[in-house]
Structures are given as structure tokens and as C-alpha cells.
C-alpha positions in Angstrom: 142.2 100.0 99.7 141.1 99.4 103.2 141.3 102.0 106.0 142.0 99.2 108.5 145.1 98.0 106.7 147.6 100.9 106.6 146.2 102.6 103.5 148.7 104.2 101.1 148.3 107.2 98.9 149.4 105.2 95.9 146.4 102.9 96.3 144.1 105.9 96.1 146.1 107.3 93.2 145.7 103.9 91.3 141.9 103.9 92.0 141.6 107.4 90.5 143.7 106.4 87.5 141.5 103.4 86.7 138.3 105.6 86.4 137.0 107.1 83.2 136.2 110.7 83.8 133.9 110.8 80.8 131.9 107.7 81.6 129.8 109.2 84.4 129.7 110.8 87.8 131.8 109.1 90.5 131.4 108.7 94.2 134.3 108.2 96.6 133.0 106.4 99.7 134.0 104.1 102.5 131.9 101.1 103.5 131.2 100.0 107.1 134.2 97.5 106.8 136.7 100.3 106.0 136.9 99.5 102.3 137.4 102.6 100.1 135.4 102.5 96.9 135.1 104.7 93.8 131.8 104.0 92.2 130.7 105.2 88.7 127.1 106.1 88.6 125.5 104.9 85.4 121.9 106.1 85.5 121.2 107.5 89.0 121.9 111.0 90.2 124.3 111.2 93.1 121.5 112.0 95.6 119.4 109.0 94.5 122.4 106.7 94.6 123.4 108.0 98.1 119.9 107.4 99.4 119.8 103.9 98.0 123.2 103.0 99.4 122.9 104.7 102.8 122.9 101.5 104.8 126.3 100.5 103.3 128.0 103.9 103.4 130.0 104.9 106.5 131.0 108.2 104.9 131.4 109.6 101.4 132.9 112.6 99.6 130.9 114.9 97.4 130.3 113.5 93.9 132.8 114.0 91.1 130.9 115.3 88.1 131.3 113.6 84.7 133.9 115.4 82.5 135.3 117.7 85.1 138.7 116.1 85.2 138.5 114.6 88.7 139.0 111.0 87.5 141.5 109.3 85.2 145.2 109.4 84.4 145.6 113.2 84.7 143.7 113.5 87.9 145.8 110.7 89.4 148.9 112.6 88.7 147.7 115.8 90.5 149.6 115.4 93.7 147.7 118.2 95.6 144.3 116.7 94.6 145.2 113.2 95.6 146.9 114.3 98.8 143.7 116.3 99.7 141.5 113.3 99.1 143.8 111.0 101.0 144.0 113.3 104.0 140.2 113.7 104.0 139.8 109.9 104.0 142.2 109.5 107.0 140.5 112.3 108.9 137.0 111.0 108.3 138.1 107.5 109.2 139.7 108.6 112.4 136.6 110.7 113.3 134.3 107.7 112.7 136.7 105.3 114.5 136.6 107.5 117.6 132.8 107.7 117.4 132.3 104.0 117.8 
């Protein structure tokens, strides 16, 4: 999913669906090229990961804690949740785009 290429809510929904909620914390972030990423943290805390990745991150959402139901099939079917994230992505992208 790329914020430069007319992103669709279904793309975000698919990204969420492909994640394993029990495998680790997840970070939703956008890189400096507009690519939306969902990264599973394997050994790092969200704070350490964000610090290490700061040069690549344009903006990011708060971390999704392991086992809280924010990732996976059920989360991808929660229309309000997905719509909220998609709206946030669009708003943040627009804010950063205007700030160039």
C-alpha cells in the first residue's frame, strides 16, 4: 500500500489480516516514500525499534501490543477499527505532504 498511489481501505484490511496477533507487537508506519508498513517486532520493544528506525519513518501509529486483538483475521473484519486507521493514515499523510 502506497499513500502516493490512491490507497484503498481494502489494502489496509488485507495487511492487518496477514498479521499474527499472537506473534509479537506490531507497528503501523509509513516510510519516506509513502509505503505503508506493518512490522512485527521480534525482540525489540516498540521504543527501541522506533529509535533504531527513526531515519526511515515518516510517521507511525502507536504500537499494537501482542495478543490484544489488533491484528489478524478478526481485527481485519472490524470495520470501525480499520476505518479509523485508514482515516488516520490519510490525515497524517496529508499533514506531512503539506509540510514539505
